[in-house]
N, C-alpha and C positions, 0 to 999 in steps of 0.2 A: 350598308346599304339598305338592310331590312329595317334598321332603326329609323332611317329617313322615311321609308314608305309608311312604317307604323306611325310616325309623327303626322305625315300627310293625311292618312286615313282618320286618325283622331281628330285632326283639324276639321276635316270634312263633316265628320259625324257631329262635332259641337255646333258648327255654323248651320248645318242643315236643320238641327233641332231649334236653334235660335230663330231662324227664318220661319219655321213652321209655327212655333209658339207665338211670336210677335204678330205675324200676319193673321193667325187664327184669332188672337185676341181682338185685333181690329175688325175682323169679320163678325165675331160675337157681338161687338159693340154696334156694328151697323145693323146686324140681325135684330138685335134687342130693340134698337130704335125704329126698325121697320115694323115690328110687331106692336110696339106701343102706338104707332101711328095707324096701325090696322092695315098696313100694307103687306098683305100675305105674299104676294108674288115676290116683291123685292126681299122679304125675309127668307123665303124659300131659295131665291137666288144666292144670297149670301151664305146660306146653310149648305146648299149643293156645292158651292165653291170650296167651302171648308172641308167637306167630306171628301171631294176629289183630291185635294191636296194631301189629306191625312192618308187616303188610300194609296196615293202615288208614293208618299214617304215610306209606308209599310212595305209596299211591293219592291221598291228599289233597295230598301235598306235591309230587309229581312227575307224575302223571297228570292229575288234576283241576286241579292248581295252585291250590288253595284252602287254604292252610295255616291260615287262621283257623278252619277247621272241625274241626281235629284235636282241640282240647280238648273239644268235644262229643262226638266219637266216643270219646275216651278215657274221659270220665266215664260214658257209657252202657255201654261194653265192660266196664270194671272193675266197675261196679255189678252188671251182669248176671252175671258170673262169680262176684262174691263171694255174691250172693244164691243162685246155683246151688250153690256150695261148701256153704252151710248146708243146702240142700235135699237134696243128694245125698250128701254126705260128713259130714253132722252138725255142720258148723261147728266152733265152739269160741270161747273167749274171745279168740282171735287175730283173729276178725272185728272185735272192737271196736277193736283197734288198727289194723286196716285201714281202719275207717271214719274214725278220726281222720286217718290218713295220707292217706286219699282226700280228706277235706275240705281238708286243707292244700294238696294238688296242684290242687283245684278253684279255690283262690283264687290259684294261681300266676301266672296272666295278668292278674289284677286286673280281671276282667270280671264285672259283676254277673250276666249271664245264665248264664255257665259256673258261677259260684259258687252261684247259686240252685239249679241242676240238682244239683250236688255236695251241697249242704246237705240237700235233700229226699231224694236217693237214700241218703245216709248215714244219715239217720233210718230209711228204709225197711230198710237193712241191719241196723240195730241191733234194730228191732222184729221182723223175721223171726227174728234170731238169739235174742232174748229169748223168743220164743214157740215156735220150732220147733227151735232148736239147743241145743248143750250149755249155753248160758248161761241156760237156763231152770231149770237144776238148781242146788241148793245147792253151794257158798255164793255163787254168782254172783247168785242172785235178790235178795239183800238189797243188792247193789251197784248194781242196775239204776237206781234213782232218781238216785244220785250220779254214775253214768256219763252219764246223760242231761242232768243239771245241768252237768256239766263240759263236755259236748259243746256245749250251748247257749252257755255262757260262752265257750268256744273260738271258736264261730261268730261271736259278737259281737265279739270281738277281731280276727278276720280281717275282718269287715265294716267295722270301723273302719279297719283298715289299707288296705283296698280304697277306702274313701272318700277317705282322705287322698291315696292315690296317684292317684286320679282327679282330684282338684283340682290336684295338682302337674302331673299330665300335661296337664290343660286349660291350666294357666298356661304350661307349656312349649310347648304348641301355639301359644298366642297369641304367645308370644315368637318362636317360629320364623317364624310368619306375619308378624309385624312386621318381623323381620330380613329375611325374604325380600322383603317389600314394599319396605322400605328399600333393599335390594340391587338390586331392579328399578329403582327410581327413580334410585339412583345410576347405574346402568348406562345408563338413558336420558339423564341429564344428561351422563355421559361421552360418549355417541354424539352428543348435541347439540353438546357443545364440539368433538368431533372433526370433526363435519360442518362446524361453523363455521370451525375452523381450516383445513380443507380448502378450503372457499369462499375464505377469506381468502388462502390460499397461491395458488389458481388465480387470484384477482383480481390479486394482486401479480405473478405471472407474465404475465398478460395486460397489466398496466400497464407492466410492463418491456418487453414486446414492442412496445407502443404507443410508449413512450418511444424505444425503438430505432429504430422506424419514423420518429418525428417528427425525431429526430437525423439520420437518413439524409436525410430530406426537406429538413431545414434546411441540410444540407451541400450537397445538390443545388441548393438555392435560392441559397446563397452562391455556389457555382461559376457558376451562371447570372447572378447579379448582377455577379460578377467579368467574366464574359464580356461582359455588356452594357456594364460600364464601360470594358472594353478597346475594345469596338466604338465607343462614345461618343467615347473619346480619339482613335481613328483618324479618325472622322467630323469631329471638331473640327479635327484637323490638316489633313484634306482641305479643309475650309471655309476654313481660314486660307490655304491654298495658292491656293484659288479666288479669295479676296478679294485677295491679292497679285497673282495674274495679272490680275484685273479692274482693280486700280490701275495696273499696268504698261500694260495695253491703253489705259486711259483716258489715261494720260500720252502714249502714242504717238499716240493720236487727237488729243490736244490739239496736239501737235507738228505732226502732218500738217495740221491745221486751220490752224495759224498759217502754216505754209509755203504752204498753198493761198491763204489771204488775201494773203499777201506776193506771191505770183506773180500773183495776180488784180490787185493793186494796180500792180504792175510792168507788167502787160499794158495796164491803162488808160492809164497814164502814157506808154507808149511812143508811141502815134500822136500825142499832143499834142507831144511832144518832136521827133518827125520834122517835124510841121507848122511848128514854130518854126524848125527848121534849114532847111527849104525857103525860108521868107519871108526869111530872111537871105540 
């Protein structure tokens, strides 16, 4: 939507400048001819009109910052000066050409409101000229109906052009809106995908960290198991030693027991033997 508004404002600025430059050039030409003919009042009339138009353009474009208002100021200013030209300077058939020129410029922006004002004010210019200016005299009187007819036909042609332009502009606006909407949706999808990829990347990093931690834990567990296994081997060897020592001790005890029994038997048999020897 912002791009459409920007395009419209850019179009306004360009057309406003073109209107001001082209009409100012025509005013400079008229002012130069007036001064060459030593018609100071008419020259000042053209000069004042140009100054008023430039001042309106500056105020509307740079001070008020409402460039879309300049076409309305233009139509009113030009119409007022043209009618005053007929009233104070007698006008002339040139006013008729100005009215056509004026109507063409009023359609320059393809806005119905500006064009409507230009159409009505152009008719007022010609009516005033036909009744109060030089155009009321012969041979211009006989041309008045044809001039009005041509003016109306010209206005219809311009109206058709404005209508076609409005339809094209509406279609273009819809196209820009759709493109902008599509662009916003694509941007949203891109952001969604980007956020998704970011989350996936973070998860991968976290998973990698967990795997690294698990690997370290498994390494520590393997080390502990190896240590436990080594301890168990040592304990097994110690148990074997103890078992061998126990067997050795048991053998020694058996030997001692056998010797004790033998000594005991010898002790019992000794008195009997001595008794036998005495009886002999």
